[in-house]
RODO-2510 file (C-alpha; in nm, 4 decimals, decimal comma):
residues 399
     n   res          X          Y          Z
     1     m    -0,0060     0,0110    -0,0015
     2     e     0,2932     0,2278     0,0890
     3     e     0,4225     0,1737    -0,2595
     4     y     0,0942     0,2421    -0,4251
     5     y     0,0719     0,5907    -0,2706
     6     k     0,4301     0,6769    -0,3563
     7     n     0,3648     0,5699    -0,7274
     8     a     0,0408     0,7783    -0,7263
     9     r     0,2368     1,0798    -0,6143
    10     i     0,4713     1,0493    -0,8963
    11     m     0,1862     1,0297    -1,1410
    12     i     0,0380     1,3522    -0,9962
    13     q     0,3713     1,5149    -1,0176
    14     e     0,4019     1,4374    -1,3751
    15     n     0,0579     1,5920    -1,4447
    16     t     0,0876     1,9067    -1,2489
    17     n    -0,0235     2,1108    -1,5452
    18     q    -0,3790     1,9486    -1,5158
    19     m    -0,4232     2,0215    -1,1406
    20     f    -0,6432     2,3189    -1,1831
    21     p    -1,0110     2,2751    -1,2469
    22     s    -1,1424     2,3705    -1,5879
    23     v    -1,4890     2,5058    -1,4377
    24     i    -1,6426     2,6021    -1,1183
    25     l    -2,0085     2,4764    -1,0854
    26     m    -2,2983     2,6162    -0,8895
    27     n    -2,5201     2,3298    -0,7601
    28     g    -2,3614     2,1085    -1,0157
    29     k    -2,4526     2,3470    -1,2946
    30     g    -2,2258     2,5295    -1,5366
    31     p    -2,1951     2,9112    -1,5559
    32     y    -2,4863     3,1078    -1,6964
    33     g    -2,4205     3,2093    -2,0532
    34     s    -2,1410     2,9373    -2,1011
    35     l    -2,1084     2,7887    -2,4276
    36     g    -2,0184     2,4586    -2,2885
    37     s    -2,3340     2,4152    -2,0935
    38     t    -2,7065     2,5072    -2,1270
    39     l    -2,7867     2,4324    -1,7725
    40     y    -2,7304     2,7080    -1,4970
    41     e    -2,8617     2,7675    -1,1467
    42     s    -3,1685     2,9840    -1,1110
    43     f    -3,3066     3,1052    -0,7594
    44     n    -3,6653     3,2084    -0,7861
    45     v    -3,7630     3,4813    -0,5358
    46     t    -4,0678     3,7133    -0,4650
    47     k    -4,0249     4,0795    -0,4099
    48     g    -4,0334     4,1811    -0,0470
    49     k    -3,9455     3,8369     0,0941
    50     t    -3,6163     3,7375     0,2821
    51     y    -3,4515     3,4081     0,1969
    52     r    -3,1774     3,1944     0,3675
    53     f    -2,9028     3,0750     0,1308
    54     r    -2,6768     2,8114     0,2544
    55     i    -2,3382     2,8526     0,0818
    56     s    -2,0797     2,5747     0,0856
    57     n    -1,7543     2,5405    -0,0849
    58     v    -1,7474     2,1637    -0,1844
    59     g    -1,4453     2,2126    -0,4151
    60     t    -1,1144     2,0702    -0,3477
    61     q    -0,8757     2,3605    -0,4323
    62     f    -1,0100     2,7191    -0,4720
    63     s    -1,1437     2,9579    -0,2130
    64     f    -1,4091     3,1754    -0,3708
    65     n    -1,5682     3,5007    -0,3085
    66     l    -1,9506     3,4978    -0,3620
    67     r    -2,1935     3,8100    -0,4109
    68     f    -2,5406     3,8923    -0,5332
    69     q    -2,5715     4,1570    -0,7957
    70     k    -2,7320     4,4718    -0,6287
    71     h    -2,8331     4,2833    -0,3244
    72     q    -2,6743     4,2731     0,0475
    73     m    -2,6159     3,9618     0,2445
    74     v    -2,6677     3,9348     0,6187
    75     l    -2,4330     3,6644     0,7575
    76     v    -2,6118     3,4509     1,0244
    77     e    -2,4336     3,1166     1,0639
    78     t    -2,1333     2,9127     0,9871
    79     e    -2,0967     2,5417     1,0361
    80     g    -2,3463     2,5005     1,2965
    81     s    -2,2629     2,8280     1,4994
    82     y    -2,4842     3,1475     1,5023
    83     t    -2,2802     3,4445     1,4107
    84     d    -2,3088     3,8133     1,4849
    85     q    -2,5255     3,9377     1,2153
    86     i    -2,3235     4,1483     0,9859
    87     a    -2,4202     4,2902     0,6271
    88     l    -2,1715     4,2064     0,3470
    89     d    -2,1457     4,2815    -0,0217
    90     s    -1,9390     3,9761    -0,0791
    91     l    -1,8233     3,6663     0,1108
    92     d    -1,5078     3,4623     0,1165
    93     v    -1,5811     3,0965     0,1528
    94     h    -1,2787     2,8673     0,1723
    95     v    -1,2412     2,5098     0,0933
    96     g    -1,4582     2,2923     0,3078
    97     q    -1,6436     2,5720     0,4691
    98     s    -2,0080     2,6709     0,4840
    99     y    -2,2232     2,9792     0,5700
   100     s    -2,5881     3,0695     0,5910
   101     v    -2,6701     3,4299     0,4765
   102     l    -2,9964     3,6110     0,4519
   103     v    -3,0964     3,8048     0,1248
   104     t    -3,3968     4,0274     0,1020
   105     a    -3,5483     4,0535    -0,2477
   106     d    -3,5696     4,4357    -0,2228
   107     q    -3,4899     4,5370    -0,5731
   108     d    -3,6856     4,5914    -0,8955
   109     e    -3,8290     4,2744    -1,0361
   110     a    -3,5788     4,1531    -1,2749
   111     d    -3,3028     3,8965    -1,2961
   112     y    -2,9626     3,9484    -1,1204
   113     y    -2,6395     3,7682    -1,1195
   114     v    -2,5282     3,5374    -0,8368
   115     v    -2,1474     3,5080    -0,8810
   116     a    -1,8593     3,3168    -0,7153
   117     t    -1,5057     3,3849    -0,8327
   118     p    -1,1855     3,2040    -0,7238
   119     k    -0,9574     3,3758    -0,4722
   120     f    -0,5752     3,4023    -0,5152
   121     y    -0,5953     3,3243    -0,8887
   122     k    -0,5958     3,5316    -1,1995
   123     f    -0,8905     3,4992    -1,4134
   124     d    -1,0898     3,6809    -1,6858
   125     a    -1,4162     3,7905    -1,5308
   126     s    -1,5812     3,8405    -1,8655
   127     n    -1,5654     3,4831    -1,9931
   128     s    -1,3700     3,2583    -1,7834
   129     s    -1,5448     2,9127    -1,6886
   130     l    -1,3856     2,9647    -1,3494
   131     v    -1,6394     3,2297    -1,2876
   132     a    -1,9525     3,0460    -1,1443
   133     k    -2,2702     3,2323    -1,2492
   134     g    -2,6286     3,1679    -1,1466
   135     i    -2,9418     3,3896    -1,1640
   136     l    -3,1500     3,5444    -0,8852
   137     h    -3,4883     3,5409    -1,0694
   138     y    -3,7748     3,7547    -0,9449
   139     m    -4,1069     3,5849    -1,0132
   140     n    -4,2541     3,8705    -1,2078
   141     s    -3,9315     3,9449    -1,3771
   142     a    -3,9683     4,0879    -1,7298
   143     s    -3,5966     4,1378    -1,8064
   144     a    -3,3120     3,9178    -1,8446
   145     v    -2,9994     3,9800    -1,6549
   146     q    -2,8192     4,2870    -1,7641
   147     g    -2,4559     4,4242    -1,7413
   148     p    -2,1312     4,2838    -1,6219
   149     i    -2,1090     4,0638    -1,3201
   150     p    -2,0828     4,2672    -0,9947
   151     d    -1,7365     4,3608    -0,8981
   152     g    -1,5728     4,1940    -0,5949
   153     p    -1,2579     4,2430    -0,3988
   154     d    -0,9326     4,1937    -0,5698
   155     p    -0,8704     3,8133    -0,5563
   156     f    -0,5141     3,8737    -0,4291
   157     d    -0,6202     4,1267    -0,1587
   158     l    -0,5476     3,9226     0,1589
   159     d    -0,6081     4,2102     0,3855
   160     f    -0,9864     4,2233     0,2656
   161     s    -1,0166     3,8383     0,3425
   162     i    -0,8362     3,8525     0,6862
   163     n    -1,0280     4,1480     0,8018
   164     q    -1,3624     3,9762     0,6921
   165     a    -1,2536     3,6744     0,8775
   166     k    -1,1794     3,8584     1,2043
   167     s    -1,5113     4,0123     1,1844
   168     i    -1,7015     3,6825     1,1995
   169     r    -1,7663     3,6313     1,5486
   170     w    -1,9891     3,3923     1,7688
   171     n    -2,3387     3,5265     1,8567
   172     l    -2,3416     3,4696     2,2296
   173     t    -2,6935     3,5707     2,2810
   174     a    -2,8774     3,3491     2,0252
   175     g    -3,0695     3,0581     2,1725
   176     a    -2,8976     2,7770     2,0282
   177     a    -2,7077     2,4670     2,1089
   178     r    -2,3502     2,5121     2,2204
   179     p    -2,0410     2,2744     2,1513
   180     n    -1,8967     2,0915     2,4550
   181     p    -1,8101     2,1677     2,7207
   182     q    -2,1636     2,2856     2,7788
   183     g    -2,1779     2,6305     2,9023
   184     t    -1,8523     2,7500     2,7393
   185     f    -1,9402     3,0715     2,5632
   186     n    -1,5823     3,2011     2,5493
   187     v    -1,2351     3,0702     2,6161
   188     s    -1,0796     3,3675     2,7947
   189     n    -1,0028     3,1450     3,1036
   190     v    -0,9085     2,8087     2,9748
   191     t    -0,5898     2,6396     3,0713
   192     l    -0,4018     2,4981     2,7702
   193     s    -0,2831     2,1486     2,8057
   194     q    -0,1001     2,1331     2,4730
   195     t     0,0127     2,3395     2,1819
   196     f     0,0838     2,2035     1,8155
   197     v     0,2593     2,4376     1,5728
   198     l     0,2111     2,2795     1,2234
   199     h     0,4043     2,4169     0,9330
   200     g     0,2470     2,3109     0,5913
   201     s     0,4875     2,3410     0,2894
   202     r     0,6248     2,1282    -0,0148
   203     a     0,9296     1,9089    -0,0215
   204     l     1,0971     1,6651    -0,2350
   205     i     1,1242     1,3083    -0,1009
   206     n     1,3347     1,0800    -0,3302
   207     d     1,2706     1,3286    -0,6022
   208     v     0,8978     1,2997    -0,5583
   209     r     0,7110     1,6305    -0,4809
   210     s     0,5231     1,5896    -0,1637
   211     y     0,3232     1,8092     0,0719
   212     v     0,4485     1,7905     0,4241
   213     v     0,3597     1,8990     0,7753
   214     n     0,6781     2,0022     0,9824
   215     n     0,8801     1,8441     0,6931
   216     v     0,6867     1,5019     0,7463
   217     s     0,4635     1,3606     0,4652
   218     y     0,2044     1,1282     0,5819
   219     l     0,2166     0,7909     0,4118
   220     t    -0,0845     0,5595     0,4610
   221     p     0,0009     0,2231     0,6280
   222     n    -0,1348    -0,1110     0,5305
   223     t    -0,3143    -0,1340     0,8678
   224     p    -0,5917     0,0986     0,9749
   225     l    -0,4666     0,3072     1,2627
   226     k    -0,7598     0,2066     1,5037
   227     l    -0,6827    -0,1672     1,4404
   228     a    -0,3265    -0,1085     1,5215
   229     d    -0,3970     0,1002     1,8204
   230     y    -0,6476    -0,1347     1,9759
   231     f    -0,4653    -0,4806     1,9102
   232     r    -0,0973    -0,3809     1,8786
   233     n    -0,0708    -0,0506     2,0743
   234     g     0,0622     0,0890     1,7427
   235     s     0,3471    -0,1652     1,7237
   236     g     0,4902    -0,2301     1,3716
   237     v     0,2513     0,0517     1,2412
   238     y     0,3190     0,3674     1,4117
   239     q     0,5368     0,5308     1,6800
   240     l     0,3371     0,7433     1,8960
   241     d     0,4431     1,1116     1,9394
   242     k     0,7402     1,0602     1,7091
   243     f     0,5957     1,3283     1,4982
   244     p     0,7483     1,6724     1,5909
   245     t     0,4529     1,8852     1,7028
   246     q     0,6476     2,2125     1,7754
   247     s     0,9507     2,1784     1,5489
   248     i     1,0380     2,0918     1,1865
   249     s     1,2039     1,7703     1,1060
   250     g     1,5604     1,8369     0,9660
   251     a     1,5034     1,6299     0,6358
   252     a     1,1822     1,5822     0,4657
   253     v     1,0625     1,2199     0,5262
   254     y     0,7538     0,9929     0,5041
   255     g     0,5917     0,9154     0,8288
   256     v     0,2805     0,7705     0,9906
   257     s     0,2026     1,0668     1,2141
   258     v     0,0151     0,9963     1,5373
   259     v     0,0315     1,2231     1,8355
   260     t    -0,1245     1,2248     2,1764
   261     g    -0,4218     1,4467     2,2610
   262     v    -0,4832     1,4903     2,6347
   263     h    -0,8370     1,3692     2,6956
   264     k    -1,0625     1,6570     2,8199
   265     g    -0,7601     1,8921     2,7797
   266     w    -0,7613     2,2085     2,5743
   267     l    -0,5279     2,1819     2,2708
   268     e    -0,4079     2,4927     2,0947
   269     i    -0,3296     2,4331     1,7217
   270     v    -0,1372     2,6980     1,5194
   271     f    -0,1497     2,6366     1,1454
   272     k     0,1364     2,7944     0,9566
   273     n     0,1142     2,8105     0,5640
   274     e     0,4637     2,8324     0,4281
   275     l     0,3254     2,8406     0,0750
   276     e     0,3168     3,1972    -0,0754
   277     d     0,0861     3,0993    -0,3650
   278     e    -0,2063     2,9140    -0,2056
   279     i    -0,4734     2,9666     0,0492
   280     d    -0,5044     2,6408     0,2487
   281     s    -0,7650     2,5257     0,4822
   282     w    -0,7665     2,2698     0,7663
   283     h    -1,0270     2,0417     0,9157
   284     l    -1,0275     1,8207     1,2323
   285     d    -1,2607     1,5168     1,2442
   286     g    -1,4707     1,4643     1,5611
   287     f    -1,4503     1,8199     1,6859
   288     g    -1,5400     2,1885     1,6340
   289     f    -1,2748     2,4344     1,7094
   290     f    -1,2677     2,7946     1,8430
   291     v    -1,1058     3,0070     1,5779
   292     v    -0,9080     3,2561     1,8052
   293     g    -0,6591     3,4320     1,5630
   294     f    -0,5083     3,5078     1,2196
   295     g    -0,1746     3,6732     1,1535
   296     g     0,1043     3,7118     0,9121
   297     g     0,4639     3,5953     0,9245
   298     e     0,5806     3,3848     1,2002
   299     w     0,3722     3,2920     1,5208
   300     t     0,5304     3,3306     1,8521
   301     v     0,3788     3,2956     2,2025
   302     d     0,3474     3,6712     2,1919
   303     s     0,1083     3,6400     1,9126
   304     r    -0,1495     3,5135     2,1623
   305     a    -0,1978     3,8723     2,2755
   306     t    -0,3767     3,9274     1,9388
   307     y    -0,6267     3,6342     2,0012
   308     n    -1,0161     3,7014     2,0270
   309     l    -1,0842     3,4861     2,3389
   310     y    -1,4166     3,6509     2,4132
   311     d    -1,6334     3,5440     2,1133
   312     p    -1,4414     3,3400     1,8616
   313     v    -1,6618     3,1507     1,6234
   314     v    -1,6853     2,7717     1,6661
   315     r    -1,6572     2,5991     1,3189
   316     s    -1,5003     2,2781     1,1762
   317     t    -1,2730     2,4194     0,9018
   318     v    -1,0262     2,7157     0,9168
   319     q    -0,8450     2,9006     0,6321
   320     v    -0,4714     2,9635     0,6577
   321     y    -0,3598     3,2541     0,4283
   322     p    -0,0357     3,2377     0,2216
   323     g     0,2635     3,2998     0,4470
   324     g     0,0375     3,3415     0,7529
   325     w    -0,0965     3,1476     1,0459
   326     s    -0,4294     3,0687     1,2020
   327     a    -0,4791     2,9611     1,5684
   328     v    -0,7639     2,7412     1,6989
   329     y    -0,8488     2,6044     2,0402
   330     v    -0,9970     2,2504     2,0646
   331     f    -1,1541     2,0809     2,3695
   332     l    -1,0563     1,7190     2,3327
   333     d    -1,3654     1,5542     2,5046
   334     n    -1,4138     1,2856     2,2315
   335     p    -1,1876     0,9718     2,2662
   336     g    -1,0749     0,8163     1,9465
   337     m    -0,8136     0,8362     1,6580
   338     w    -0,9008     1,1649     1,4805
   339     n    -0,7799     1,2877     1,1460
   340     l    -0,6433     1,6379     1,1149
   341     r    -0,5861     1,7197     0,7502
   342     s    -0,5654     1,9893     0,4851
   343     q    -0,8946     2,0224     0,2816
   344     n    -0,7086     2,0894    -0,0319
   345     l    -0,7360     1,7527    -0,1942
   346     v    -0,3763     1,7498    -0,3556
   347     h    -0,2213     1,8686    -0,0162
   348     w    -0,4123     1,6038     0,1726
   349     y    -0,3521     1,3145    -0,0701
   350     m     0,0120     1,4033    -0,0849
   351     g     0,0957     1,4074     0,2782
   352     q    -0,0643     1,6983     0,4755
   353     e    -0,2374     1,5129     0,7483
   354     i    -0,1626     1,3809     1,0906
   355     y    -0,3844     1,1820     1,3486
   356     i    -0,4467     1,2881     1,7009
   357     r    -0,4990     0,9950     1,9399
   358     v    -0,7353     1,0940     2,2297
   359     h    -0,7350     0,8065     2,4743
   360     n    -0,8748     0,7323     2,8086
   361     d    -0,7987     0,4002     2,9792
   362     d    -1,1312     0,3927     3,1518
   363     p    -1,3434     0,1370     2,9478
   364     n    -1,6695     0,3260     3,0271
   365     p    -1,8765     0,3035     2,7240
   366     a    -1,9604     0,6705     2,7513
   367     k    -1,6037     0,7198     2,6604
   368     e    -1,5234     0,4794     2,3769
   369     r    -1,6889     0,1548     2,2997
   370     p    -1,4875    -0,1589     2,2286
   371     p    -1,4878    -0,2952     1,8804
   372     p    -1,7639    -0,5404     1,7649
   373     q    -1,7109    -0,9116     1,7681
   374     n    -1,7492    -0,9256     1,3886
   375     l    -1,4856    -0,6643     1,3315
   376     l    -1,3025    -0,7050     0,9899
   377     v    -0,9213    -0,7087     1,0424
   378     c    -0,6311    -0,6759     0,8033
   379     g    -0,2590    -0,5849     0,7795
   380     v    -0,0573    -0,6833     1,0811
   381     v    -0,3874    -0,7623     1,2690
   382     d    -0,4805    -1,1207     1,1508
   383     d    -0,7946    -1,3252     1,2164
   384     d    -0,6369    -1,4751     1,5462
   385     v    -0,5477    -1,1430     1,6958
   386     a    -0,6586    -1,2661     2,0544
   387     f    -0,4172    -1,5528     2,0518
   388     t    -0,1294    -1,4973     1,8008
   389     p     0,0145    -1,1612     1,7480
   390     a     0,1342    -1,0946     1,3995
   391     p     0,5098    -1,0150     1,3588
   392     a     0,5836    -0,6517     1,3006
   393     p     0,6532    -0,5625     0,9229
   394     a     0,9876    -0,4303     0,8058
   395     p     1,0291    -0,0661     0,8854
   396     q     0,9335     0,1598     0,5984
   397     e     1,1313     0,4452     0,4675
   398     g     1,1157     0,7428     0,7140
   399     w     0,9669     0,6080     1,0307
***
């Protein structure tokens, strides 16, 4: 399996000129007016009414900026958390992120553009297939959409995007469910148990381009990590805490990166994007996290003075700007083996991920249930796991 992933990375490296998408779709439909597609998305509205739009970036590479021609949006929610309501002319949505906005049909009865354009990428707004175009159609509209698409911010203007991100805050007064621990409305008084500083970048490993975290590129082992964890305590598959969580490996290597997360402890994760030409985004399975800060350049402990600890929004995916850092707090109350990864598909597939092992020896089912009796096994865990431990495989290159 390790050889399979190495060969796949070589193939991707040889086809880097095909890594950019050829079109951005809206609800699976091509851009309005595109010669390559007769289908486009149309949203029917009635003058005077207000509509909730759920906006999700389900792409694998580009962040995008979305706007409604001649209509404002009111941001109300992101990924399950109510936000302070703020009026926006346009909204940046990064890979893997979702938002809810309210749009009031308060213009003349006509057709208007709904547009999404890529961030940090040069495109031709007049005819590019990378401009997703739908229509906001008033029910009594007698005129087709007119004029050029509405202008958005410069796609390379990071200050706009960062300032907008900092303005998105948790609504502390809305009557809504809160993430665990229940009753935590801000994180101003928490005590941190751990800090991970994760540098995402590119590297060559045996002349194969890979993406790395702290100079380690994750290589999927033959044995699923939970099987290795439960039956072998990781032996022969991974070495717990070998991955450097606060430093950078001296040489770029492959590794099966598994680190300890303190059960019911507060973890601070600082994501550093060493790439100067891409916006990245990161997701952690099993948890929401408090997005407490964004910054440029290097992160230091003094950077904590810039954190918003009063009303940071809780979400599942955070963007990391080129050459910058993003910081989150996570309360590790959910035992398990949890994947922390880049949401950019090429980054993820080619090595930007680690696993956080949140473990509690107490077998209380409320913490983590044991595997079922009919569990399928593979790799170093054979069918007689309870009686005959399988020998450890030969060490792989790296770890």
